[in-house]
C-alpha positions, -999 to 999 in steps of 0.1 A, spaced: -525 -77 -508 -542 -83 -475 -514 -90 -451 -536 -91 -420 -573 -97 -414 -597 -70 -403 -596 -84 -368 -558 -83 -368 -560 -46 -379 -582 -39 -349 -557 -56 -327 -531 -34 -343 -548 -3 -329 -550 -17 -294 -518 -37 -290 -493 -7 -291 -511 9 -262 -510 -22 -241 -475 -31 -251 -462 2 -236 -473 -11 -202 -451 -42 -205 -419 -23 -198 -425 -27 -160 -421 -58 -140 -430 -91 -157 -458 -97 -132 -475 -64 -140 -469 -70 -177 -487 -104 -174 -520 -85 -167 -517 -61 -196 -504 -80 -227 -529 -91 -252 -532 -129 -258 -534 -140 -294 -571 -149 -298 -581 -183 -311 -586 -184 -348 -558 -159 -356 -530 -183 -363 -503 -198 -343 -485 -172 -321 -449 -167 -332 -420 -145 -323 -395 -139 -351 -359 -135 -338 -336 -121 -366 -304 -105 -376 -322 -88 -405 -302 -65 -428 -271 -85 -434 -281 -112 -459 -313 -107 -478 -330 -139 -466 -341 -125 -433 -364 -99 -449 -376 -125 -474 -385 -148 -445 -403 -120 -425 -423 -113 -457 -435 -149 -455 -445 -145 -419 -466 -114 -425 -482 -130 -456 -494 -161 -439 -526 -162 -420 -516 -194 -403 -493 -173 -381 -500 -146 -356 -469 -124 -352 -466 -116 -315 -433 -96 -320 -400 -93 -337 -368 -93 -318 -335 -82 -334 -303 -99 -326 -266 -95 -332 -245 -65 -343 -264 -32 -346 -297 -44 -331 -311 -8 -330 -306 -4 -368 -321 -38 -374 -352 -28 -354 -354 4 -374 -354 -17 -406 -383 -38 -393 -402 -6 -384 -398 6 -419 -409 -26 -434 -440 -26 -413 -447 10 -421 -444 4 -458 -468 -25 -456 -493 -9 -433 -487 -34 -406 -495 -17 -372 -492 -29 -337 -466 -56 -338 -439 -49 -311 -403 -46 -323 -377 -52 -297 -339 -49 -298 -315 -73 -282 -280 -66 -267 -253 -58 -293 -228 -86 -297 -201 -86 -323 -176 -111 -339 -147 -104 -362 -162 -126 -389 -197 -111 -388 -214 -101 -421 -218 -65 -433 -252 -48 -429 -260 -48 -466 -293 -30 -464 -283 -3 -440 -293 25 -464 -329 14 -465 -329 7 -428 -316 42 -419 -345 58 -436 -370 41 -413 -388 58 -385 -367 66 -354 -385 48 -326 -372 36 -292 -372 -2 -287 -375 -21 -255 -355 -51 -243 -359 -82 -266 -346 -106 -239 -372 -95 -214 -399 -96 -240 -391 -132 -249 -393 -142 -212 -425 -123 -206 -443 -138 -235 -432 -173 -226 -444 -167 -191 -478 -153 -202 -485 -180 -227 -468 -212 -216 -464 -239 -243 -482 -217 -268 -456 -196 -286 -433 -208 -314 -400 -190 -315 -386 -187 -350 -349 -180 -348 -330 -171 -380 -299 -154 -367 -271 -159 -342 -288 -169 -310 -275 -142 -287 -310 -132 -275 -320 -167 -268 -288 -174 -249 -293 -143 -228 -328 -153 -220 -317 -187 -209 -291 -171 -186 -316 -148 -171 -344 -173 -165 -339 -209 -179 -372 -221 -163 -393 -196 -180 -375 -200 -213 -385 -237 -213 -422 -226 -216 -418 -219 -253 -439 -244 -273 -410 -250 -297 -381 -233 -314 -378 -235 -352 -343 -224 -362 -322 -219 -392 -287 -230 -382 -261 -257 -384 -244 -279 -410 -252 -316 -401 -242 -338 -430 -236 -313 -459 -218 -280 -459 -220 -248 -479 -221 -254 -517 -229 -291 -513 -263 -297 -529 -263 -334 -526 -253 -342 -562 -221 -359 -551 -208 -376 -520 -207 -352 -490 -171 -338 -485 -174 -320 -452 -196 -300 -428 -191 -263 -420 -194 -240 -390 -226 -224 -402 -228 -187 -397 -257 -184 -372 -241 -210 -350 -205 -199 -355 -210 -162 -345 -222 -172 -310 -216 -209 -304 -219 -205 -266 -255 -192 -270 -263 -219 -296 -251 -246 -273 -274 -233 -245 -303 -235 -269 -295 -271 -278 -294 -280 -242 -324 -259 -231 -350 -287 -233 -373 -267 -255 -384 -289 -285 -361 -279 -314 -368 -281 -351 -336 -274 -370 -333 -263 -406 -296 -266 -414 -275 -257 -444 -283 -293 -456 -319 -283 -465 -319 -245 -469 -296 -238 -498 -325 -230 -520 -317 -204 -547 -341 -175 -556 -335 -178 -593 -341 -154 -621 -376 -167 -628 -387 -164 -592 -371 -129 -588 -390 -116 -619 -423 -129 -605 -416 -114 -570 -399 -81 -579 -422 -70 -606 -455 -76 -588 -456 -42 -571 -474 -45 -538 -462 -25 -508 -445 -57 -495 -429 -67 -528 -418 -31 -535 -400 -31 -501 -384 -64 -508 -373 -52 -543 -354 -22 -529 -338 -44 -502 -328 -69 -528 -312 -41 -549 -292 -28 -520 -281 -63 -510 -271 -71 -546 -252 -38 -549 -233 -43 -516 -225 -80 -519 -220 -81 -557 -244 -111 -558 -275 -117 -579 -290 -149 -565 -302 -150 -529 -302 -182 -509 -335 -187 -490 -320 -201 -458 -342 -184 -433 -374 -186 -454 -373 -223 -450 -376 -221 -413 -407 -200 -416 -421 -223 -442 -416 -253 -419 -434 -235 -391 -464 -232 -413 -463 -265 -431 -438 -292 -418 -443 -313 -449 -421 -288 -468 -390 -301 -448 -395 -336 -433 -374 -340 -402 -352 -368 -387 -347 -371 -349 -310 -366 -340 -288 -358 -311 -268 -326 -319 -242 -307 -299 -225 -274 -307 -188 -273 -302 -167 -243 -293 -158 -236 -330 -194 -234 -340 -198 -269 -356 -231 -288 -350 -220 -324 -343 -242 -354 -347 -235 -377 -317 -249 -407 -300 -276 -401 -275 -314 -395 -272 -327 -371 -298 -327 -334 -288 -337 -320 -322 -359 -328 -352 -336 -320 -382 -345 -314 -418 -317 -329 -439 -332 -324 -474 -359 -304 -491 -375 -299 -525 -369 -264 -540 -398 -266 -565 -422 -275 -537 -409 -247 -516 -414 -220 -542 -449 -232 -551 -456 -226 -515 -436 -193 -511 -442 -172 -542 -480 -172 -542 -481 -161 -506 -459 -131 -512 -478 -122 -543 -511 -123 -523 -526 -153 -539 -532 -169 -505 -558 -143 -497 -576 -141 -530 -613 -146 -526 -611 -140 -488 -636 -116 -472 
């Protein structure tokens, strides 16, 4: 499967050398960081707590399988961010994806945080050093104002830290597409009956202070909450995906097996993959303008006021999988030069 074009591979040789120069002052870095060239997809940064639930790596697989996106970098958030970065390094190594910067954010912990279910696979990744994710976010926003989409699929500790450090520069992101919140339906509510309650969704509840800053940041927000992301990777889809045997699907299969063994679960929920899918094709999750706030307990509350977020409240699982599965199997690139 071709995960990147020949031109992107050429960038992969050049980009690591240039990225090493970005560890200095932001002004110096602005002269030395490659700009995503026209025709290579929308530039995105993927901010993730990869390694806990399985949906993060399934979402990152969609990013690197979609030519509509140009992956500027991956920033790891929450908990053991160094091990998360090492997991991304291994995934890229297994898939032959070179030159994409991987940055680690500050470690933050919460008593209710999830276990690192894929730590065994991550620990066998290459041992690289990783620079500061927060500075990387700000540098890229400064270099390419109103161009980069930030896809956030974990607790928003990196984003909150970036806002604290430089709120003006943070506002130069084009948009944030995030998986987070519970707006009108909670966990286990699939819309078949009257909604009974909302929940403090994990990504918000782990760091509600940072999430509240993001919702107040002024950056255009596109929110994929629990309401629209509880899509199950069923047995049929798992068989298609985990028996295909490409470098990417082999890596996903091993991660799935470790996740399943650790959590005693068989059926992943595709929360984070929906955020990536929306970033590529917004028709997959139509949005409604709402005014949302985050309270101290991690609830996303719908309140009166001018809209500050475009929120997807429902989605079609069949439509999603007809989009998702062919891409990870490589069908998107069949017939391409």
